[in-house]
Every structure is written in C-alpha cells, then in structure tokens.
C-alpha positions as CSV (number, residue, x, y, z in Angstrom):
1,M,-99.3,93.3,-96.0
2,S,-99.6,90.5,-93.7
3,I,-101.5,90.5,-90.4
4,P,-99.2,90.6,-87.4
5,P,-100.0,88.7,-84.3
6,L,-103.4,89.5,-82.7
7,H,-104.5,91.4,-80.1
8,P,-105.2,91.2,-77.3
9,N,-102.4,88.5,-76.6
10,E,-102.4,88.8,-72.8
11,A,-104.5,87.1,-70.3
12,T,-106.3,90.0,-68.8
13,A,-107.3,93.7,-69.6
14,R,-104.8,96.3,-68.5
15,L,-107.5,98.5,-67.2
16,E,-110.8,97.8,-65.1
17,C,-113.6,97.7,-67.8
18,L,-116.4,100.2,-66.5
19,S,-120.0,99.1,-66.8
20,T,-121.8,100.6,-69.6
21,E,-125.1,100.6,-67.4
22,E,-123.3,103.8,-65.9
23,L,-123.2,105.6,-69.3
24,S,-124.8,109.1,-69.2
25,A,-128.1,109.5,-70.5
26,E,-126.2,111.7,-73.2
27,C,-124.2,108.9,-74.5
28,C,-127.1,106.2,-74.4
29,A,-129.2,108.8,-76.6
30,I,-126.2,109.1,-79.1
31,L,-125.6,105.4,-79.2
32,E,-129.5,104.9,-80.1
33,R,-128.6,106.8,-83.2
34,I,-126.1,104.3,-84.4
35,P,-127.2,103.2,-88.1
36,G,-128.5,99.3,-88.5
37,A,-128.6,96.8,-85.8
38,G,-125.0,95.3,-85.6
39,L,-123.6,97.6,-83.0
40,K,-126.7,97.1,-80.8
41,G,-128.0,94.3,-78.5
42,S,-125.7,91.6,-78.3
43,G,-123.4,93.4,-80.9
44,F,-122.8,96.4,-78.6
45,P,-119.2,96.9,-77.8
46,A,-119.6,97.2,-74.3
47,N,-116.0,96.3,-73.2
48,V,-114.2,98.9,-75.5
49,L,-116.6,101.6,-74.5
50,G,-116.1,100.5,-70.8
51,Q,-112.4,101.6,-71.2
52,L,-113.4,104.8,-73.0
53,M,-115.5,105.4,-69.9
54,H,-112.3,106.2,-67.9
55,S,-112.4,109.8,-69.7
56,P,-116.0,110.4,-69.5
57,E,-115.7,114.2,-71.5
58,L,-113.8,112.4,-74.3
59,L,-116.1,109.8,-74.3
60,A,-119.1,111.9,-74.9
61,R,-117.7,114.2,-77.5
62,F,-116.3,111.3,-79.3
63,L,-119.5,109.4,-79.5
64,D,-121.3,112.3,-80.9
65,W,-118.6,112.8,-83.7
66,W,-118.4,108.9,-84.2
67,V,-122.3,108.1,-84.7
68,T,-123.1,111.4,-86.5
69,S,-120.6,110.8,-89.2
70,K,-121.9,107.5,-89.9
71,S,-124.9,108.8,-91.1
72,S,-123.5,112.0,-92.9
73,M,-120.4,110.6,-94.6
74,A,-120.3,110.9,-98.6
75,F,-119.6,107.3,-98.8
76,A,-122.1,104.3,-98.0
77,E,-122.3,102.4,-94.8
78,R,-121.1,99.2,-96.7
79,Q,-118.0,101.3,-97.8
80,Q,-117.5,102.4,-94.4
81,E,-117.2,98.9,-93.2
82,L,-114.9,97.9,-95.8
83,V,-112.3,100.3,-94.7
84,I,-113.1,99.5,-91.0
85,L,-112.5,95.9,-91.5
86,R,-109.0,96.8,-93.1
87,I,-108.1,99.0,-90.3
88,G,-109.0,95.8,-87.9
89,C,-106.6,93.7,-90.1
90,L,-103.8,96.5,-90.1
91,Y,-103.8,96.6,-86.6
92,A,-104.3,93.2,-85.9
93,S,-107.5,93.9,-83.8
94,D,-109.7,90.7,-83.5
95,Y,-112.1,92.9,-81.5
96,V,-112.7,95.4,-84.4
97,W,-112.7,92.5,-87.0
98,K,-115.3,90.3,-84.8
99,H,-117.5,93.2,-84.2
100,H,-117.5,94.5,-87.9
101,V,-118.0,91.4,-89.9
102,P,-121.6,91.2,-88.8
103,V,-122.3,94.9,-89.5
104,A,-120.5,94.7,-92.8
105,C,-122.8,91.9,-93.8
106,E,-125.8,93.9,-92.8
107,F,-124.9,96.6,-95.2
108,G,-124.3,94.2,-98.0
109,V,-120.7,93.1,-98.0
110,S,-120.2,89.9,-99.4
111,N,-118.1,87.0,-98.1
112,D,-115.6,87.0,-100.9
113,E,-115.6,91.0,-100.5
114,I,-114.7,90.0,-96.7
115,D,-112.2,87.8,-97.8
116,A,-110.4,90.0,-100.3
117,V,-110.3,92.8,-97.3
118,R,-108.6,90.2,-95.1
119,N,-105.9,89.3,-97.7
120,G,-105.5,93.0,-98.9
121,N,-106.5,91.9,-102.4
122,F,-108.0,95.3,-103.6
123,D,-107.9,94.4,-107.1
124,F,-111.1,92.4,-106.3
125,F,-112.7,96.0,-106.1
126,T,-113.4,98.7,-108.6
127,G,-114.2,102.4,-108.5
128,L,-114.7,104.4,-105.2
129,D,-114.4,101.0,-103.2
130,R,-110.9,100.3,-104.3
131,A,-110.2,104.1,-103.9
132,L,-111.1,104.2,-100.4
133,L,-109.5,101.0,-99.4
134,C,-106.2,102.1,-101.1
135,F,-106.3,105.5,-99.4
136,A,-107.2,104.1,-96.2
137,E,-104.1,101.6,-96.1
138,A,-101.9,104.3,-97.0
139,M,-103.0,106.6,-94.2
140,V,-102.3,103.7,-91.9
141,V,-99.3,102.3,-93.1
142,D,-97.5,105.4,-94.8
143,R,-99.3,108.0,-92.8
144,T,-100.2,109.9,-95.9
145,I,-100.9,109.3,-99.6
146,S,-98.3,109.4,-102.0
147,A,-98.3,111.6,-105.1
148,E,-98.4,108.3,-107.2
149,L,-101.6,107.2,-105.5
150,W,-103.2,110.4,-105.2
151,T,-102.6,110.6,-109.0
152,T,-104.0,107.1,-109.7
153,Y,-107.2,107.5,-107.4
154,S,-108.1,111.1,-106.9
155,A,-110.4,111.3,-110.1
156,Q,-112.7,108.5,-108.4
157,I,-113.1,110.3,-105.0
158,S,-114.5,113.6,-104.1
159,A,-113.1,116.3,-101.8
160,Q,-115.7,115.5,-99.1
161,Q,-115.2,111.9,-99.6
162,V,-111.4,112.3,-98.6
163,I,-111.9,114.4,-95.7
164,D,-114.8,111.7,-94.5
165,L,-112.4,108.9,-94.9
166,I,-109.6,110.8,-92.9
167,S,-112.3,111.0,-90.1
168,L,-113.1,107.5,-90.5
169,V,-109.8,106.0,-90.2
170,S,-109.0,108.4,-87.5
171,Q,-112.1,107.2,-85.5
172,Y,-111.1,103.6,-85.9
173,V,-107.6,104.2,-85.1
174,L,-108.6,105.4,-81.8
175,F,-110.9,102.2,-81.5
176,A,-108.1,99.8,-82.7
177,L,-105.3,101.5,-80.5
178,T,-107.7,101.4,-77.3
179,N,-108.3,97.3,-77.9
180,N,-104.5,96.8,-78.5
181,V,-103.0,99.0,-75.8
182,L,-105.5,98.1,-73.2
183,Q,-105.9,94.5,-74.3
184,V,-109.7,94.7,-74.2
185,P,-111.2,91.2,-74.2
186,L,-114.1,90.2,-76.5
187,E,-117.6,90.0,-75.1
188,E,-119.0,86.7,-74.7
189,P,-121.4,86.5,-77.9
190,F,-118.0,87.3,-79.9
191,I,-115.5,84.7,-78.5
192,N,-116.1,81.8,-80.8
193,A,-117.0,83.9,-83.7
194,P,-114.4,83.7,-86.8
195,S,-111.5,85.2,-86.2
196,L,-109.3,87.9,-88.3
197,M,-106.9,85.0,-88.8
198,P,-108.8,82.2,-90.8
C-alpha cells in the first residue's frame, strides 16, 4: 500500500499546544516508566501530549494504559516498534515515523527492517514478526482480519498476542489521528530527521 501525502500539511496546528510543563504529577510519574530512552529527553513527544492535555482526564487514563502495556505485552518492544512504524506509514504520519525510528533502532530493529516496513514488504520478515505486521495492516486497512489471513497466520500468534496487538494498534491510531486531525508539528530535534518519504 503506497503512502498518501504526509501529515501535517498545513502551516500551523489547529489547536494551541499546551505546555507539558503543566502535566500533572501523576502523568509525569507514568511517563517516567516508558521503557528505553527514545521517548524521553530530546525524544519526548511534547507536541502531541500538549494536544491531548486539552482532555486531562482522558490523558491520565490513556497514559497509564499506554505505558503499562508497553512493558506487559506478549511480544517484544522490538516487535511493537515494527507495528508502530507501519501504523505511521498507513496514517502518513511523519510525527509517528520520526519519533519511532530512533526507538525502533534502540530496541534492535535494523535499517533493512525499517525500509521493509516503510515499503510494506512483509515477505522480508518471518514468524511472529510477519504475523504481527500482516494482522496490524489488516486491522487498519480492512478494520478486521479476513478468514484467509487468520488461517494463514493464527498458528504463529497466541491469543494474548492478538489481544495485545489490538491494544497497540488502537493506541497508535489515537496518536496518529491526533497528529493528523490537529496538524501537530514536529519538535525541533525531529524537523530535519529522515522523513517517512525517502
């Protein structure tokens, strides 16, 4: 599936980006639990979180679900990042892509794998990696998993992995739609990072 025109494609964000300096102590404590370093420090997704802060009760509950599940899913962080990068492609979200390429690399995803995900070349992968990517793609594009796809890959993926994958896709659909609908700009450290469109 080819990548549609990238988002954001408007000059300014549609809502004011609230300052993450005003995040509640509860939210800050949750964000400290994010695995790895890629989404902390200079990689912190301040602009998208600054949009979600317009609904503070939603944000606190969502962050707890998002961060807790990152460490408890029945597949590795590396595999989570493959799926997240593909969702970035499917939603044409340079924000998701640029934030998660460094995270993917941190968890052991190779440059060749990143290129394969960008191009939708799932034949590059085997086993659970391929099953996760094919299922995630179908969830976004077809909004279900066909009987044929289920027959092909269900033996390679456990019941918990299917449920966890639905959760992961749902989380990054929220992030991608927030970025696209509200035209969320990239933070300064990411502006000149390699784009989703090579």
